[in-house]
C-alpha positions in Angstrom: 34.8 57.8 -4.9 31.3 59.1 -5.5 29.3 59.8 -2.3 26.1 56.8 -1.8 23.4 59.3 -0.9 20.7 56.7 -1.4 20.7 57.1 2.7 19.5 60.5 2.4 15.4 59.7 2.7 16.4 57.9 6.1 18.7 60.5 7.8 15.9 63.3 6.6 12.4 62.3 8.8 10.8 66.1 8.7 8.5 66.9 6.4 10.2 70.3 4.2 8.1 73.1 3.8 9.7 75.4 1.1 8.8 79.8 1.5 7.6 81.6 -1.4 10.7 82.8 -2.1 12.3 79.4 -2.0 9.8 78.4 -3.9 10.2 80.6 -6.9 13.7 80.0 -6.8 13.4 75.6 -6.9 10.6 76.6 -9.6 13.8 78.8 -11.8 16.1 75.7 -11.3 14.0 73.2 -12.5 13.5 75.1 -15.7 17.0 75.7 -16.6 19.5 72.9 -18.3 22.2 71.1 -16.2 25.7 73.0 -17.0 28.3 71.1 -18.6 32.0 71.8 -18.1 31.5 73.7 -20.1 29.1 76.3 -20.2 30.1 76.4 -16.5 33.5 77.9 -17.1 31.7 79.6 -19.6 29.2 81.5 -17.3 32.1 82.3 -14.6 34.3 83.8 -17.6 31.3 85.7 -18.3 30.5 85.8 -13.9 34.7 86.8 -13.8 34.4 89.8 -17.0 31.3 91.5 -15.3 33.3 91.9 -11.5 36.3 92.7 -13.6 36.6 96.4 -14.7 37.4 97.2 -18.7 41.1 97.4 -19.8 42.3 101.0 -19.5 42.3 101.6 -23.7 46.1 102.5 -24.4 46.5 106.1 -25.9 47.9 106.2 -29.6 51.6 106.4 -29.8 51.9 109.3 -32.8 49.3 111.7 -31.8 47.1 113.2 -35.0 49.4 115.2 -36.5 47.8 119.6 -35.6 46.1 120.6 -39.2 48.5 123.3 -40.5 47.5 126.7 -39.3 46.3 129.5 -42.3 48.5 131.7 -43.4 48.4 134.7 -42.0 48.6 138.9 -44.0 51.3 140.1 -44.0 50.6 143.1 -40.9 52.2 146.2 -43.0 50.2 145.6 -46.4 48.0 148.7 -45.6 49.0 151.4 -45.4 45.4 154.4 -44.1 42.5 153.9 -42.3 40.6 153.5 -45.4 37.9 156.2 -43.9 36.4 157.5 -47.1 36.6 154.1 -49.6 39.8 155.2 -51.4 42.4 152.3 -52.9 45.5 153.6 -54.0 47.7 150.7 -55.1 51.8 151.7 -55.8 54.6 149.7 -56.8 57.8 150.0 -55.0 60.4 147.2 -54.9 62.9 149.4 -52.8 61.0 150.7 -50.1 58.2 149.3 -47.2 55.8 152.0 -49.0 56.9 154.6 -51.5 60.1 157.2 -51.7 60.0 160.0 -49.9 59.7 162.4 -52.5 56.0 160.5 -53.5 54.7 160.6 -50.9 54.9 163.8 -50.7 53.4 164.3 -53.7 50.5 162.2 -53.6 49.9 164.2 -50.0 48.9 167.2 -52.0 47.2 164.8 -54.7 44.7 164.4 -51.4 45.0 167.4 -50.2 43.3 168.9 -54.0 40.7 166.3 -53.2 40.3 167.0 -49.2 41.5 163.9 -48.5 44.2 163.0 -45.8 46.2 159.4 -45.8 43.5 158.6 -43.4 41.3 158.5 -45.4 42.8 156.3 -47.9 44.5 152.4 -47.3 47.4 152.2 -49.5 49.1 149.5 -50.8 52.6 148.7 -52.1 51.9 145.5 -53.5 55.5 144.9 -53.4 55.0 143.9 -50.3 52.8 141.0 -51.1 54.7 137.8 -49.5 51.8 135.2 -49.9 47.9 134.3 -51.5 47.4 136.0 -48.6 48.5 139.0 -48.8 47.0 139.3 -52.3 43.4 137.9 -50.8 43.0 140.9 -48.8 44.2 143.6 -51.0 41.0 142.3 -53.2 38.8 142.3 -49.6 39.5 146.2 -48.9 36.3 148.0 -48.6 36.7 151.0 -52.1 34.6 153.3 -54.1 36.8 154.9 -55.3 40.1 153.1 -57.1 43.7 154.7 -57.8 45.9 151.8 -59.6 50.0 154.1 -60.0 51.1 152.4 -62.7 50.4 148.5 -60.8 48.4 145.7 -63.3 48.1 142.7 -62.2 46.9 139.6 -62.5 45.8 139.6 -58.5 44.1 142.1 -58.7 41.5 142.0 -61.3 40.0 145.3 -60.7 43.8 146.3 -62.7 43.3 143.7 -65.2 40.9 146.5 -67.7 41.9 149.5 -66.7 43.5 151.9 -69.4 45.8 154.4 -68.7 43.5 158.5 -68.1 40.8 156.4 -69.1 38.1 156.7 -66.0 36.1 153.0 -65.3 32.9 153.2 -63.2 31.8 149.8 -62.3 29.4 148.8 -60.1 28.9 152.7 -57.9 32.3 152.1 -58.0 35.4 154.7 -59.9 38.5 153.4 -61.3 41.3 155.4 -62.5 44.7 153.7 -64.3 47.9 157.1 -64.2 51.7 156.5 -64.4 53.9 156.0 -61.4 54.2 159.3 -59.2 58.2 158.6 -59.9 56.3 160.2 -63.0 53.9 162.0 -62.8 56.1 164.3 -60.3 58.3 164.5 -63.1 56.5 165.7 -65.7 54.2 168.6 -66.2 51.7 167.8 -69.0 50.6 164.6 -67.3 49.9 166.1 -63.6 47.5 168.6 -65.6 45.7 165.1 -67.4 46.0 163.8 -63.8 43.9 166.4 -62.1 41.2 166.8 -64.7 40.2 163.1 -64.2 40.3 163.9 -60.8 36.9 166.0 -61.0 35.3 164.2 -63.1 36.0 161.1 -60.5 35.3 164.2 -57.7 31.8 165.7 -58.7 
């Protein structure tokens, strides 16, 4: 049953005065259209959403996999401190660096040019285990290069060398000779090596 409001003018006999704040509110209310039930529900829902805190975002059940770690270089790949920029390549599958007899012979060769093992970087290419190792070899700085019987596509500097012929490239001097085991066993090859060393370090 609806309430009869026709008696309201008789109930309120005093003059009504609006305060300035009330006038403004009344003017704004007059310009608004009456809310339909659907609009009223929409507005109520909107106010409810404003008052509610946003729902937390659920984390992914399966996080993205981490990037694969970069391949590390074999820490035993390079022997010596390379103080004078001489890179020496050898190939010995049976020893970490080289056979003792070969090492003693190489020590004498270096002594002849007033070098020590600290002055050079020696690499036994048989210790290369992955592409990162080959890359590390090619990044070793040098001014002189000895290849004792090593010629590999993975080390481009060795592919253009002819045995017992001195090559100069970009201010660097490169030399390929026989393996240390062959050199120390044959006097004629030792003499050939010595003559080349004198050309290298003049």
